[in-house]
Each structure stands twice: as C-alpha cells, then as structure tokens.
N, C-alpha and C positions, 0 to 999 in steps of 0.2 A: 360743356363737359370736356375734360381733357382725357384723351384716349390712352395716353402713355407719356413717358418722358420725352420732352421736345428738345432735341439736341440741335443747336444752331451755332453758326459761326465756328464750326469745328475746323481746326487746322493743326498742322504740326506733324512731326514724325518722331519715332523713337530716337533718342540720342545715339549718335554713332558709337559703336563699340559696346553697347549694353543691350541685352535682350530683356524687354519689359515682360513681367509675368502676365499671362493672359487669364481668362476666366477660370481655366482649369489648373492654374499654377497658384498655389496659396502663398501669400507673402509670409516670410518667417517672422518679421517684426513690423508692427504697426505703431506709429507714433501719432497720438492725438493731441492737438494743441487747443487748449481751452483757457478759461479764466473764471474766477469766482467774482463776477460783477452781476448781481442778480442771479437767477437760476437758469436763464435761457441757454447760455453757452454750455454750461455743464450738462443740461438736459439733452442737448443735441449730441454732445460728446458721449454721454451714456448710451444713447440710441445707436451710434456708430459702433461702440464697443460691444454692445449686445449682439448686433448682427454679425460683426466680425468674428466673435467667439463662436457663433453657430456655423458660420461658413467655413472658417479655418480653425479647427479645434487646436491645432498645434502652434498657432501663431502667438507670439509674445506681444502683449499690448501694453503700452505705457502712455499714461496721460500726463501732460506737462501743463502746469498753470503758468501762463505767460507772465503774470505779474510777479509770481514768486521767482521766476527765472531772471527777472530784471533787477533783483537785488532787494535788500532789506529796506531801502529808502525810496527808490523811484517807484517800485511796484505798488507798495501800500499808498503812496502819494497819489498815483493815478487812480487807484480804486476809490480813495476818499473823494477825489475830485469828481468822479463819476456819480457817486451817491449824493454829494452836495448839490451838483448841478441838477440831478433829477428831482430832488426833494425841495430845494430852496430857490434855485435860480434857473427855472426852466427857460426863461427868456434868453439866457445866455446860450443854451443849447440851440434854441431856434436861430439865433444870430449866426452861430458858427455853421449851422446846417445850410442856411441861405448862402453864406459865403462859399461853401463847398460847391454848391450848384452853380451859382452865378459867376464865379471866378475859378475856372478850371485850373489855372496855375496855382491857386491857393490849395486846392485839393491835391494836386500832384506834388507840390512841395511838402505839404503836411504829411502825405503818405510816405514820401521818400525819407523825411526826417524820422518819422516814427519807425519806419522799416529799418533804418540804420540802427536805432536803439535796440529794437526787439530782435533784429537779425543777429546782432553781436551777442545778445543774451542766449539765443537759441542755438547758435553755432556749436558751442561745446556739447550741448545736449545731443544734437544730431551726430556729431563726430564720435561721441561715446556709445550711443545706442545703435548706430548704423542701421536705420530702418530700411525696409523695402517699399514702404508706402507711408505717406504723411497726409493726415486729414486735419484741417483747422476749422474750428467753430467760433473762433474769436477774431474780430477784425484786425486788432493790433498784431496778433500772431500771424495772420495771413500776410500782413505787410512785411513782417520779418522774413517769412518764407520767400516772398517776392524778392526781397533784398538779397537773400542767399542765392536764389536762382540767377540773378543778374551777375553774380560773381562766380558762377560755375560750381556752387557748393551743394547742389541738390540734383544729382543725376538719377532721379527716380520719380515715379508719379506723385503729384501733389494736387490735392483737391481741397475745396472749401465748401462748408455748409453754411449758408446764410440763413440764420434762424430768425428771419424777419421777412416782411412782405416787400420792403423797399431796400434794394441793395445800393445805397448811396455811394458816392465816389470814394468814401473812406473805408468801404467794406469789400471792394472788388479790385483785383490787381491783374495786370496783363500777363504776368509770367506764370500764373496759376493754371494748371491744365484744365480744370473744370470748376465752375461755381454752380452748386445746386441752389436755386431760388424757389420761392413758394408759389409763384403764379406767372402766367403769361404777361400780364401788365408789369409785374416786377422784372421780368426778363427784358422787356422793352426799356424800362427805366435803367436797367443795368447798361444797355448799349448806349443810352443817352449819356450816362456818366462816363463810361469807358468803352468806346467802340471797338477797341482791340482786345477785349476780354472774351472768354469762351464760357457759355452758360447753358443750363438746361433747367426745365421745370422739374422739380423733385417732389417726392412725397413729404409730408410733414416729418421732420427728424425727431421722432418721439419713440420711446420704448414700446414694445409690442403690447404692453398692458393697456395702452390707450387704443381701443378699437370699438367699432359700433356694437351696441348691445340691444337686446330685445326687451320686451315688456317685463318678462320675468327677471332678467338680470337687473333691470332698473329697480324693480320692487325689492329685490334682495339687497341692493346697495343702499336704498333708503332705510331698510330695516337695520342694516349694520351700523348706520350712523344715528339711528333713532329719529329719523325724519318722517313727517306725516306721509302716508302712502297715497292719499287721495286729494292732496292740495298742490298747487303749483310750487315748485322749488326753484328759487333763483340763487345762483352761486356767484358771489363777488370775489374775484381774484385779481387784484390790481398790482401784484408784484411789489416793486420798490416804491410805488407812488406814496406820497405823503398821506398822513392820517386825515388831513382835511378832505382830500379827494375821496377817501373811503367813506367818511361820514356823509358826504354829499350823495355818494352813490347809494348808501343805505337809505337815506331819506327819500330819494327818488324811487327806489325799488319798493319800499314799504307803501308809498302812496299809490302805487299802480293798482293794487287790489287788496282789500282787507283780508282776503283768505290766503295770501301768499306767505310762504316761509322763506326768509332771506338768510342764506348761509354765507358767512364771511370767512375766507381763508386768510388769517392774519400772519401766517408764517411765523417768523421769529420775533415779530413785533408784539411782545407781551404787554407793553403799556397800552397799545391800541386794543388788544383783546379785552383787557380789564375795563377799559372805558366803555366798550360796547356792552359787555356783560352787565355793567352797573347801570345801564340805562333803564328807562321806565317802560320799555316795550313789553307787551304781554308774553307770557311763556309760550314758546313754540313759534313765535313770529320771527324772532331774530336769534340765530345760532352763530356764535363767534368761536372759531376753532383756532388753536395754536398750530405749531408745526406738526405736519403729518406726512407720512410717506405713502398714504393711501389716496393720492389725488386721482388715479384712474377710477376708483370706485366713486369718489365724490363727484367727479364730472359726470359719470354715468347716471348718478342719482338726480341730476339737475335737469330742469326743462330748458333753461336759458343760462348761458355763462356770460357774465359781465366782466370785462377785463379792460386793460388800458390801451396800449399802442400796438396791439397785434403781435406780441412776442410769443414766449413759450406757452403761456396759458391759452392763447388763441389757437396755436397750432395743435395743442393737446385736445382742445374742444373740437376742432375740425376733424381730427383723427377719430374722435368718438361720435361724430355726426351730431354735435350739439349746435344750436343756433348761438351766434356770438354777437354781443353788443359791445361797442368800443366807447368807453365813457371817458370824457375829458382827456383825450390824447395830448401828451405834452407837446409843446411848441417845436416846430422844426421837424425832425425825423419822425417823432411820434405821430404828428398830424398827417404827414404824407404816407406813413405806413398804414394808418387807419383808412385813409382815403383810397389807397390802392386795394386794400382788402374789401372795401365797400364796392369799388369799381368792378372787382372780380365777382361780385355777388355772394361773398362769403361772410359778410358782416354788415352791421348798421352803425353809423357814427352818431353818438349822442353827446352834444357839446356841453350840456348842463343837466341838472336834476329834472327840470321841467320836461325837456325833450326825452330824457330817459323814461320818465313816468308815462308819457304819451305813447312812446314806442312799445313799452311793455304791455300797456293796456290793449293796444292793437293786436299784439301777438297772442296774449292770453285769452282774449275774447273771440279770437278767430282761429279755431283749430287748423283750418286750411293753410293760413299764413305760417303757423308754426311748423306744420308738416312740410310745407314748401321749403322753409329755411333748412330743416333737417335734410331734405332731399338734395338740396344744392351742395351741402357739405359732403354728403355721401358720394355724390357724383364726382366732386373734385378729387377726392382721395381714392375713389374706387378704381380709377384707371391708372393709378400710380403704384409702384411697387418699390418700397424702400429697400427691401432685401436685394432685389435685382440691381438697384442702383449702387449699393455698397459692393456687390459682387463684381461690378464692372470696373471699379476703381483701379485695381492693379494693372489693367490693360489700357489705361488712358494713354492716348498719343501725346507726345510732347507739344505743348502750345507755346508759342512765342508772341509776345506783344508787339506793338508797333516799333518801328526802327526809324531813326532820323535818316534823311537822305544825305548822301555825300554832298560836299559843297558844290561840285560841278553839276551833279544831278539836280540839286535845288535851283541852281542857276537856270537850267533849261525849263523847269516848271515855271519859274517867275517870268522868263522871257517869252513864253508862249502867248500867243494872242489869236484871235479869230482869223486874222489875215495871214499870220505866219505861225502855224502850229509846229511845235518842235517834236516831230516824229520821224524816225528813221525807218527805212524799209529795204526790201530787196525783191527782185523778180527772178525766180528760179525757172528756167526753161527746161522742159522735158523732151526726151527723144520723141519726135513726131510719130515715127512708124510704130513705136511701142505704145505710145499713149493713145493711138487711134482705137485700141481695143478697149479702152476705159473712157467712158464719158465723164465730164466734170463732176456730175453728182456722185458717181461711184467713187471717184477720188476723194471728194469732200467727205463722204461717209467713212471712208477708210481713215482719213485724217482725224475725224471726230473720235473714232474708236481709239486711235493712237493717242490722241490728246488725253482721254480719260486714263489710259494705261500709263502714260509717261509724265503727266503733269506734276506728280510728286517728285520726280527726278529732275524736273526742270523748274526750279522754284520761281524763276522769273515769270512763269505763266500764272502763278497763283498770288500775285502781289498787286494790290491796287493802292492808289494814292488816297491819303487822308488829308484833305485840304481844310484847314481851320482858319477862319477869318482872323487876320492880324497875327497869325502864328506860323511857324515854320512847318512845311509839309512833312508828313511821315508816311512810311509804308505800312500797310496792313496785309497780313496773309489771309487768304480766303480759301474755303474748301468747296463751296457750292458752285463750281464752274459749270456753266451751261454751254456745251460745245456749239449749239445752234446759234448762239449770240456772237461767236467768235469766228466761225468757219462757214463760208458761203461758196456758191458756185455760180458761174455765169458763162453764157455763150454769146458771142457777137459775130456778126457776119459783115465782112468788109465791103461786100458789094452793095449792101443796103442797110440803113440804120447806123447806129454808133459803130465806129471802127475801133481798132486796137488802141490807138493813141487816146481816143476819148475814154475808153474803158480804164486805161491806166490813170488818166487824169481824175476820173470820177472816184476811183478807189483811193488814191493817195492825197487828193485835195481835201477830203472830208476829215475834220478833226476827230480824234478818237473820243468816245464817251469815257468819262472819268468815274462813273458809278460802278465800274467793274474793272478787272485787270485790263490795263490800256494796251491791248494788242488785237489785231485781226488778221485773218488769212482769207484769201479768195482764190479759188481754182478758176482760171480764165482760159477759154478756148476761143480762137478765132478761126472761122471757116470762110471760104471764098474771099481771101484777102485781096485788096486792091493792088498792093504791091506784089512783086514776084518773089515773095519770100516763102510761099507755101503756107500750109496751115500751121498754127502754133498753139501749144498748150503750156501754160505756166502756172506756178503757184506764187501769188503775190502776198507779201507779209509787210505789215507796218506795226510799229510799237513806239510808245512814248520814249523820247530821247533820255528821259530820266531813268529808264530801266537799264541803261548801260551803254548806249551808243551802237555804232554799226557792228562792232565785234559781237556783241550780245545778240543782235538781230540775226547775224549769220549763224552763230553757234546754236541759237534756239531753232532756227529754221532747219539746220542739219539734224538736230536732236529729234525734231518731229518727223522729218521726211525719211530718215534712214530706216531701211528694213532691218538693219542690224540692231542689237540692243542699244537703247538710248545711251549715248555717251555722257550725258550731263554737260555741265558748263565747266570745262577744265581750263587750265592755263593756256593761253594762246601764245605760241612761240613768237618771239620778235622777228621782224623782217631783217634779213642779213644785209649788211651794208659793207662796202669796202672802207677800210680805215684810211682816213685822209688827214692831212695836217697842213692845210692851206691857210693857216692864220685863224682869224676869228677871235672869239673871246673864251674858248675852252681853257686856255692856259692862264687866264687872269687870276689874280689873287682874290680872296673873299671880299675885302673892302672895295676893290675896284669893281667887282661884279655887282656888289650891292649899290654902289654909287651909280653905275650904269643902269641898273634896274630902276632906281628911284627917278633918274632922269627920264627914262622911257615911260614910267608911270605918269610923270608930270605931263609929258607930251600927249599921252593917251587921254588924260583928264581934260586937257585944253581942247582936245578934238571934240569934246562933247558939245561944244557950241555949234558945231556944224550939224545941220538937220538933213538926214538922208531923204531921198525920195521915197514915198510910201510904197509898199508892195501892193500888188493887185491880188485878189483872192484866187486867181487861176494860175496854174503852173503848166509847163510843157515838159514832158518826160521823154527823153530820147535814150535808146539803148544801142550800144556799140559793142562789137566783139573784135578782139585782136588775138593773134596766135601767141599764146603764153610762152611757148618754147622759144619762138623767135625773139620775143621781147627780152627774155633773159640772155639770149645770145648777143643781141645788140648791146645790152648793158655791159656784158663782160668785155666785148670788143672795145668799148669806150672806156673801160676801167672805172666804171661808176656803179652806183646801186640802181636797182629797178625803180625805187621811189624817185630818185633824182631824174632818171630818164623820163618817167611818165609825167612828172610835174613840169619838166623842161618841154616836153611835147605839148602840154597844155598851154604853157606860155607862148610857144611859137604859134599855135593855132589861134590864140587870142590876138596876137600881133597881126597875123594875116587877116583876121576878120575885122579888126579895128572897131569892135562893137562899142555901143554907148557905155557899156559897163567899164571899159578901159579908157576910152577917150584917147587923148594924145599922151597920156602918162607913160613914162618909161618903166615904172614899177607899179605893181598892184599888191597892196597889203593882203596877205592870204592867211586864213586860219587853217592850220594843219594839225590833226590829232597826233599824239605822241607816237603812235604805232607807225606812222608814216616816216618817222625820224629814227626808227630803230630802238625806241625806248621800250621798257618792259610793258607788256600788255597782258592783262588777265581779264577774262570775261567776267563781268560783274564787279570789277574793281572800279575805283574812282577814275573816270576818264579825265585826261588832261590834254591840253592843246598848246601849240606854240604858234606864234605869229612871225611870218617872215615876208620879205618883199620879193614877189615873183617877178623876174625881169620880163617885160612885155614890149620893150622898145626894139629898135632896129639893131640886130646883131646876128651872127651866124648861129645855127642850131646847136653846134657843139659848144660854143662859148656859153650859150644860154644854159645848157645842161650842166656845164662846169660851175657856173655861178649858183645854180640851184643846189648842187652838191655841196658847195662851200657853205651855203646858208644852213643846210640840213645838218652839217657836221658840227654845229655850234649849239649843243643841247643846253648849255648853261648861259646862253646869250642874254643880254638884259631884257629883251622883249619877252623871252620865255619866262624869265623870273618874274617880270612885272605881270604877265598874264596869269601865272599861277597864283601870285600874291593877290591879285584882284579877284580871281575866282574864289579863293578860299575866304577872303574877307566878305564877299557878297553872300556866300553860302551860309554865313553865320549871323547875318542880320535878321532882325524881326521881319515877319511876313510882309507887311505893307511896304516898309522901306526897301526890302529885298526886291519886290516886284518893280517898284519905280526905278531903282538904280539898275537892275538887270536889263530892263528894256532901254535904259539910257545908254549903257555901255556895250551891250552885246548886239552889235549891228553895224550898219554901214558907216557910222561915224569913225570906226576904228579898223575895219577891214572890208574889202570889196568882193572877196571870193572865199568859198569853203572848198577844200580839196582833201581827199583822204585816199591813201593807198593801204589796203587791208592785207593782212597776212595771207599767204597762199593756202589753198585747200586742194591737196593733190590726191586724196583718197576717193575712189569711186563711191558714189552714193546713189541708191535706188529707192524709189517710192513705189510700193506695191508692184515691184518688179520692173518699173519704168526708170530708165537711166536719167539722171539730172545732168544735162550737158553743160550748162553754164549758169552762173548767178551774177546778177547785175545789182550793185548797191544803189539805193535811192536815198540821197542825203537831203536834209531839210535846209531851207534858207533861213536867214536871219533878217531882222528888221532893216530894210533898206539895202539888203544884199541881193543881187540879181541872179547869181549863178552858184551852183554847187556841183562838184564832179567827184565821183567815187570810182575806184579801181579795185577789182578783186580777181585774182587768178584762181580758176576752178577747173582742175584737170588740164585739158589742152587749150582751154579758152580763157582769155583775160577779159572779163566782163566789165564794161564801162557804163555807168549811169550818169546822165546829164540832167540836172534839174534847173530849169530856167524860169524866171518870172515872166509871164506872158507880156506884161507891159514894159518892164525894165530891160528885159533881154529876150526879144521876140524870136530870134533866129537860133534856137538851140540846135536845130537840125544842121544849120550851116556850120556851127562850131564842130559838131560831130564829124561832118564830112572833111573839114580842115584837119582834124586830129588824125583821121585815117590817111589823108594825103601826106601829112608830114611824116608819119611813121613809114609809109611806103617809100618815100624818097630817101629817108635815112637808111632803111634796110637795103635799098638798092645801092646806095653809095658804099655801104660796107661790104656788099656782095656776099650775103650769107646764104644765098640760094633759096630765098623764101618762095613759097608757092602761092601765098595769099588766099588759100582756100577758106580759112577760118575768119578772115577779116571782112568787115561789112557792117552796115547799119541795119538794125532790125525794125 
C-alpha cells in the first residue's frame, strides 16, 4: 500500500530572478499540453483542468493539441501512424520499444529529434499565452517542453503526467521538473530509462467522477444502463485495439460463466458495434454500447473491467476500485505496461481468450478473490491525493538533467585507477587553543548541520558521476544527501597506535565511492604527538578531481567552514605576476605557434612508447608551512612572481636531494595548472594545465627562479597549446577509447611532477568560532608520476602539501626539509629580517 506521493530524486532550485508561485499563490494562466491519440492523454488533461479550476478559480486554462500545433501535414500524419501501428502492425511498435530500451542512444536521439519538432511548434503558443504553469500529458509534447527548457525558453514550473504504468525512455525527459507516474515499479523503470529525471508516484489522473462506489450506487448504475442487477457484469473497454482483439475478448468473457452479462464499450467504432449487436448471443448476455460520456457510471456497474495495455481505462477502473484484467496487451510498450501493473498487484495479464476465461472463472466463483482485487485497488488509490498533487505543481523547484563533463574533467575520470585515484584535497589546521574546547565529534556535528543548510548554495556538493559503460560520463544532481556518509571524525594518539601521518594516509589513500557525490570530510585531532609540534586539530577534505580541481576543493572547504554566510563558488581572482618580456613564444604569429604546437604534440605522442614505473597504492603526505608575508617580500625583491619563486625553490630542493624521480636530468617536465601561470581561474570552470620544464640541474638559485619565470611567462607556448588540444580531444572521445588513451597520455610518459600555486586567501575564516590558521593542498599523482606539490597562502601562512609515492619517491619528508632550508638561505641572503616563527614541517 502506498501511503502518499513518493518524491524521489528531487533536485534543483528556483531559477534566478524569478519567484515561483507556492501552494498559496495561484497561477494566472495554466497551459495543458495533450493530443487526440486515443483518449488517455485527453482524459488526463481533463483531470488536471478539473482540479485546477477548483483550486484556482481565476486561472485561465488553455489546452493545446500537440498534433494540431505541428501543422496540417505532420500532425495528422503522426496521428495516423499511431493508429495504424496499434491496429495493424503491433510488431513494429514492439520492435521500436525494444530498441528504445536496449540502445539508449537511440532513445536519446529520437527524443531530441522529436523534441526539436514539437518544441518549435509549441514555442509560439507559449510565447503568446505566457503561462505561469505548464502540464503535459502527451509524450511528444513533453519532449518539446524539454527542448524549450534546454534553450532557456521556459522559466516556469513544468510537469508531466504519465498516463501509463511504464514510463519508457520516450515519455520522460530530464529537464521536466516532475513526472507523475502510476506506481513504484513504474518509478523504478523511469530511473532505469533516465536516471537524471525527477519523478513521484501519483494518483490516477482521472476526473473526480471516477471514485469508489458502494452497493447502492452500483445497483443504481446498472439500472441506469438496463443491466441485470443480480448477475456478474463484465465490462470490455479495449480503447483503440482492433476489432479482432475485441471479438476474442468477448468470446473468452462469455465462456467464463453462462450467467454473465458482457458489456462492450465500442466508442466511436460503429462498425464493430453493429457486428456485435448482429450476433447470435441471447438477449441480455452481450450489450454493445456506442460512444458514451457516462463511463464513470458504466465502470461502477461492472464487477470486472477488461482492458488492454493499462492505459486510461485501467486507471479509471483503479480509481473506481474495480478489478482489472489486461487482455492481449500489444507488443512492446503494451506488454511491459501490463506486466508492471501486474507486478504492482493491480491487474492480471491474460494473453489469450483461454487464459481470460480461466481467470474470470476463478474470480467469479471465489468472492474472496474478487474482494481482494477490489481491496488492492482501493489501497493503491486511497493513500494518494490527485488534488494535492496538482496544488503542489506551481511550487515545483527547478530540476536540471544530467550535464556532460568538461573535457579536462572527463580526462580525470578516465585516468583514475585503483592505484592512482584522481582526487584532490586539503588539510585545514585549526587554532589549537580554541579548538581544545570542541572535541572532533562536536565539530563534525556542526559541519553536518552546515552541510544541510548550505549544500544548495554549493552545487558541487550535490553532484555525482553518472558512469555509463562505453559512453562519456555525465553529472547528476542529487537531493538526498546523507551528511553521515560524507563527514566523520577521528582521534589519534601519537604516543601509541596510528600517528598523524598514518591518519592522513588512511584518509587520502582511499578512493572515493562513486555511488554518491564524490567528496568526504574528516575532523582529525592528534593528542600526545611524538614530535614536538603540540596537539593538532584539522579538517581534511577530498573530492574527485572531476569536480573542478584544487580551486574548487579550497572554495568548497571555505564555503562549509566559514561561520559567515556561505559565499558560494565565485570567480577566483588570478595570481598577480610581474610582466616580463624575456623572449619565449608569446610574440609568435598564429601559424608559427600552430606549427610549434603540432611539433610538440608529435613529441608527446612518440613518448607514449616509454612505459613509466607503476605507482604503489600507498602515499606519503607531508605538510610544510612558510611565512606568507616573507615569501611575497622575497618575490618582490627578486622582481619576480610568487609562483616563479615557489616553483624555483621546488626545483632547487629537488636538485639538492637528487631523488630517483629526477635522476641526473637537468630538467623535469612539470604539469602546472593555469592558475599557477596567472591565467584566469574560475571555481567550477574547466581546468586547464600547462607543461613546462622545471630546471633541476646545477645552477644558482636566482638563475633557476629566472628560468622558471621565463617559462611561466609563455602562456601561448607550443607545449601549452598541444596540452590543451590533447585534453579537449580526449574529453570528446567515446567512453572506452577515452579511458584507454587518457591512461596512456596522462602520466609519467609525458611529465614527472605535478605542481600548483593556488590563489591567496587572505580573509579570516572561523569554524564554530575556531580560527582556521592554515590550509595545505593535497594534490593527486598521475600514473608513473612520483611527486605532487601544492602551495596555498592562507592568512599569514603559506601552506605546502607534498604528496609522494611511497615506492617511487620514499623521502617526501626530506624534500620538505630541503624546501625549508632553501627558503631560509634565500631570505637570509636578501636580508629581509625574517623571524622564521611560522616556518616548519608539521
């Protein structure tokens, strides 16, 4: 039994700049989209109009026939094709239906093409009527509304009533705010067809005249039609089914019991009615009726309703609490529709006259079975309220369907593997003296509450990956966030058991689950540390690199931690750099730059023959802090940018260590995000990277920094162009090819180091009153790449995060110590009067 409307997969918000009407705000104009193909779509439309007229007396209601709107040729042609397919070539409908399910691309392409036709036809209607609410009961009309939505033409609530039990892929669309379907099995089928749609179980979309009746009302209905009061009455209403199916149904129904009265609703098929009346059945056993507008009374008079594929007649029978038998459902959609209705316990499928006869005999000879069927129908509709469902439509939140990933984001999805997960992170350290008053669990509880309050303002938190075999990944928005699955807490004691470093490794090494939004937070406190750094409390965050990279990780962390109102993900200002003109390729002409890019791309592809050493599944994470103000002073004294200074210091530290990752090479190919080069950076925008050669050979520190600055000042260099070209090309390949090529090119074959200098964050930030003192980025490795280093200035501290592969680069701590030593020497040479109080390894 369904206790009420089941709203699932709800997501979206009201469009910016428009206040959607709520339950207490009546729409001024309602547009209903339907079509005259059979009577099911118009019957549902009439039900919506009836309820809307009662709820909003002053509302202007207009119904549009989609086929009429498509013009004098195309519309009638589609209507004729539908009738011919249902009557003469049901096998063709079955073939198309199977193609829609088995080949999603066929369903998507068909829906897009149909939507383009009907959308163009409906656009002038919408523009002229200016509705406040649109409700569609016809699938092709729904496709047109989806098309209009994709082009920004419907900034208002849009709903669809699926007047069938199975919402196959041609009936549901991702840009529609809500689909009302007939049952929970149908809702599950809808998500199989379109996981990015929004749906709810709704009451049968029928006018209020269809309602459960008592014994007296049934007797009155039989008397009104002249039907026998004390014999079983069977109603056959097969809609547009061919006359052959009707005659077979009549034969099976009459054979069930010699005392039955079989009533056939022939509709406008006068030829069928005359043939049935001219038969040799005894008077009173077979009643053939023509067109009637008294179907509510006729269904009330029947003991059993025999219909086709679970369409309008079945819904009307359920609303009247009548048992339903589904006779010879048409191939494809009709068969699945009938099967779903049977699975929900709301009908029985009879594939031929013999099975129909046997089923009817069982029901008519067992009053308990007949009463149980009536009870199931009453239970299904009793917990649903069509009036309340229509009343809720003006306040529907805006739903958005799936969105394709940007090319670079898709690359990170394809390149991820068990050994090298592509997830970025950060470690936010809290003020120890202030955090001591809050245990980790209290901080985690506060974060969970803040997550619920702010997740709608931080859309990156409500997005999960939709991975389809052999197809490109897409983003799905979700609404059922469970904070407990994303935010945890932990306490470690350095004196015994796992220490701080092991806790970091355990958190950042584990790949994120992809059955939910791919991000996690952990509140970590270390007590009794082995090192003399005192107690520490931190918030750890990790998210999939496809969500937008390090900038989005930091912006999301700030949005969740801040005690101030959530800032959302706004544009991230670019890092300021000194303007330099030391040569390079910035001044090259377009053709020369293109030739250079193609040459570099050729070198890159030839490098694919080299096989990098495999990564180990374990990492080592080292956190370092530098005085941010002194770093900026040193950069100004040297006449260079902060990015060039920090990357130059990294090159010097690698030279001094002579680690296996660098060997005896004088230069190390390095992947650097665009923000480290002063390019425009926007949180949530498509991340791009550049590749340059970091000097790691013997030279002075100042010369090394100058060479890095020269490389960073060439944003249009051939390697940058080639890298962007390769990323965009890979991002548009089919799924299987994309995965293979991404893992081939994104890794140690083409670069040996990942380094990033993120924009400064200078505003004070507090979590539950506790000051965030520093934030250290945690960058992912790539296949065969042993080292990744990230920098972020946060207030007075420049946080450094070093990620090293435990097998390929075992001494990440040694590199961190070298980095501290190089900066101390350089600051001492320049004599900036540094105190060194903020420098150190954590």
